[in-house]
Each structure stands twice: as C-alpha cells, then as structure tokens.
N, C-alpha and C positions, 0 to 999 in steps of 0.2 A: 504494500500500500504506500501511497504518497499523500502529500497534503497540497491543497491549492489555496492560494491567497484570495480572500473575499473581503468586502467592506460591509461593516454593520452601519447602516445609515439611519435607522429609526428603531425606537423601542416603544412599546405600548402595552397596555394592560398590566402595568407594574403593580397595581393594587390587587391583582389576582396572581397567586403563586403559580408558576415561577416567572411569569411575564413572557412577552413575545417580542420578536424583533424581525425587521426586514433586512435581508442580506442581499448584496449585489455581487454577482460574479460577472466579470467582463470577459467576453470571448476574444479570440484572435482578430476578429473583424471590428472590435470596439463596441459590439452590441452588449448592453447590460441585460442580465437575466436576474429576476427577483425571486427570492426564496423567503417564505414566512414560516417560522417555527419558534418553539420555546427557547429561551435563553440557553439552557443547559445543552441543547443539541449542538449549539455552536461554541460550547466551552465557555460560556459567559455566566457571570454572576451580576446581580443588579448593581453592585458598587462599581463595576467596570464600565458601565454604559453612561456615565455622567458626561463624558466628552465624546461627541460623535463628529465625523465618522471614525470608526475604530477598525483597524485591520486585524483579521484573524485568519486562521487556516482551518479548512475542513478536510477530513480524510476522504479520498476518492480513489478510484481504480483507474490506472492508465490502460486504455483499450488499444491504442496504436501510437507509435512514435512517428511523427510526420516531419522530422527534421528540426525546424525552428519552433515547432509547436507539437502538442500532443492532443489526442482525443481522450477525454476523460468521461467517466461515468460516476455521477454523484449519488446514484442509488446504491452503490456498493461502498462501504458497508452500512451507511446510515439511512438508506432509503429516502434520500432527499430528492425532491423534484422541484423544478422551478414552477412558478405560478401557472405557466402554460402547459405543464405536464411533462416537459422535457427533462431528461436526466443525463443526456450525452451532449458534450460541448467540446469544441476545439479551442484550446487556450495556448497562449504563449508559454514557452518553457520557463521563462523567468518568473512565472507565477507558481511554479511547482517546487515543492521542497521534498526531497527524498529523505526517508528515514529508515 
C-alpha cells in the first residue's frame, strides 16, 4: 500500500461525534474530486481541523504505474469513493508516499 496526499478543506457536524469533513484529491489533469466522510477515516481529530486547508495522506492501492503518474484506487483498503462514485484516479507521482 501507499499513501496519496489530499487536502481537508471543510469540516462540519462537529457537534455530532466524530464530525465530518470534505476532502479534495487533485488528479493529474488538475481536476478536484471531493470525498465526504468522518474525521477518523482521514486520520483526523477535531483539534487538528482548526486551521484549514490541512494536508493529509490517505492509504490507497496503486493499480498501474504510468511513468510520471500512477493510477490509484481509493476503495482499497478504506472503501473511499468520491462524491460521484469514482474510486480510481490518475495522480501525479509527487502526491504519492510509499511506505
């Protein structure tokens, strides 16, 4: 598994545990894809989201190496899908952190 950089741009429902956030993943063409889920899904706690935007990493699977970019699947292992239902994206390699 690898991690892909995303930006937390909005938090809401903090009065309901554990709170929700809107996360943006920018693909290799500069198109932003929005994800909505609970703070812990993105490794966040309420105290971290006082200053936005906030960069974080999400665990993803690399499907294909495309040279300067990679195709990733956000549904593995966390079952994340963008608001349009997509889970596969081509992103620049500089957004990927191998571990």
